[in-house]
C-alpha positions as CSV (number, residue, x, y, z in Angstrom):
1,P,-66.5,7.1,-27.2
2,G,-66.0,4.1,-29.1
3,P,-66.4,0.2,-28.7
4,F,-64.5,0.2,-25.6
5,P,-65.3,0.8,-22.1
6,A,-63.7,3.3,-21.1
7,N,-62.6,1.5,-17.5
8,M,-62.8,-1.5,-16.0
9,T,-62.2,-3.6,-13.3
10,Y,-59.4,-5.7,-13.0
11,N,-60.9,-8.4,-12.2
12,E,-63.3,-8.1,-15.4
13,Q,-62.2,-9.4,-18.9
14,L,-61.9,-7.2,-21.6
15,H,-63.3,-9.3,-25.2
16,V,-61.6,-7.8,-28.3
17,F,-61.2,-9.3,-31.5
18,T,-58.3,-8.7,-33.9
19,N,-58.6,-8.8,-37.4
20,V,-54.9,-9.5,-40.2
21,L,-55.5,-9.3,-44.2
22,N,-52.6,-10.7,-45.5
23,R,-51.8,-8.7,-49.0
24,E,-47.9,-10.1,-49.2
25,G,-48.0,-11.8,-52.7
26,K,-47.7,-15.0,-50.6
27,T,-48.7,-17.2,-47.0
28,S,-47.3,-15.6,-44.2
29,Q,-46.7,-16.3,-39.9
30,Y,-47.7,-13.5,-38.4
31,M,-47.7,-13.1,-34.7
32,L,-49.9,-10.6,-32.1
33,R,-48.4,-9.1,-29.5
34,V,-50.7,-7.7,-27.0
35,I,-48.8,-4.7,-24.1
36,V,-50.0,-3.1,-21.1
37,G,-48.5,0.1,-21.3
38,D,-49.0,4.3,-20.3
39,A,-48.2,7.4,-21.5
40,L,-45.0,6.7,-21.3
41,S,-44.4,3.7,-23.5
42,T,-43.1,4.7,-27.2
43,V,-42.8,2.7,-30.5
44,N,-39.4,1.6,-31.7
45,P,-39.4,1.2,-35.1
46,S,-36.8,-2.0,-35.0
47,T,-38.5,-3.5,-31.8
48,G,-41.9,-2.5,-31.1
49,V,-42.9,-1.2,-28.0
50,V,-40.8,0.5,-25.3
51,G,-42.0,0.8,-22.0
52,G,-44.6,-1.5,-21.3
53,V,-45.7,-5.3,-20.0
54,L,-45.9,-8.1,-22.7
55,L,-49.6,-9.4,-21.9
56,E,-49.7,-12.2,-24.2
57,S,-48.7,-13.0,-27.9
58,H,-50.9,-15.0,-30.5
59,E,-49.9,-16.6,-33.9
60,G,-51.3,-17.6,-36.8
61,I,-50.8,-18.5,-40.9
62,V,-52.4,-16.5,-43.2
63,L,-52.3,-17.4,-47.4
64,D,-52.7,-15.0,-49.4
65,G,-55.5,-12.9,-49.8
66,R,-57.1,-13.8,-46.7
67,D,-57.7,-12.4,-43.0
68,W,-57.1,-13.6,-39.6
69,E,-59.5,-13.0,-36.8
70,E,-58.4,-13.7,-32.9
71,A,-60.6,-13.4,-30.3
72,M,-59.1,-12.4,-27.4
73,D,-60.2,-12.5,-23.5
74,L,-57.6,-9.9,-22.0
75,H,-57.4,-10.6,-18.4
76,F,-55.7,-7.5,-16.2
77,N,-54.3,-8.0,-12.7
78,N,-54.3,-5.9,-9.6
79,S,-50.4,-4.7,-10.6
80,L,-51.9,-3.0,-13.7
81,V,-54.8,0.0,-11.8
82,G,-54.4,2.4,-13.4
83,V,-54.7,4.4,-16.7
84,K,-52.9,2.2,-19.7
85,K,-52.9,2.2,-23.3
86,I,-53.4,-1.6,-24.3
87,I,-51.1,-1.3,-27.6
88,F,-52.0,-4.2,-30.2
89,E,-48.4,-4.9,-32.4
90,L,-48.4,-6.3,-35.2
91,W,-45.0,-8.9,-36.1
92,M,-44.4,-10.9,-39.6
93,L,-42.1,-14.5,-40.0
94,D,-38.7,-13.8,-41.7
95,P,-38.1,-17.4,-43.4
96,A,-35.0,-17.1,-44.3
97,T,-34.1,-16.0,-40.7
98,V,-36.8,-18.0,-39.0
99,S,-37.5,-15.4,-36.6
100,Y,-40.4,-12.7,-36.4
101,H,-39.7,-8.9,-37.3
102,F,-41.6,-5.9,-35.7
103,T,-44.2,-4.5,-38.9
104,Q,-44.3,-1.2,-37.2
105,Q,-48.3,-1.2,-37.2
106,I,-50.0,-1.0,-34.0
107,L,-53.5,-0.1,-32.7
108,H,-53.7,0.8,-29.6
109,I,-56.6,1.8,-27.1
110,W,-56.9,3.9,-23.6
111,I,-58.5,2.0,-20.2
112,E,-59.1,3.1,-17.1
113,I,-58.3,-0.6,-15.0
114,L,-59.9,0.0,-11.6
115,E,-59.7,-1.4,-8.1
116,P,-63.1,-4.0,-7.2
């Protein structure tokens, strides 16, 4: 058991807080992607999660040594019924290319999404 429910209906919302601490030695811009996957979802070191659906993404600029806390209310629809792996991926903006790269930092939780 943990701070997250083992199951919920798809018409409920899951309230979560995420926190990113910047230890890059400079101000950095991050993107946090929330992906709904399953037992077959894997992580590619370059591209992130393979085999999932992007639920939402959030961006934040964080000063060095500071943190970025983001409250999220995640909503699921009836196409996501079943045991799901909710994956939080961290990406960082590369100022030279002005594109995000995957930091290989993820966190996931398992939740069963039920019919109401």
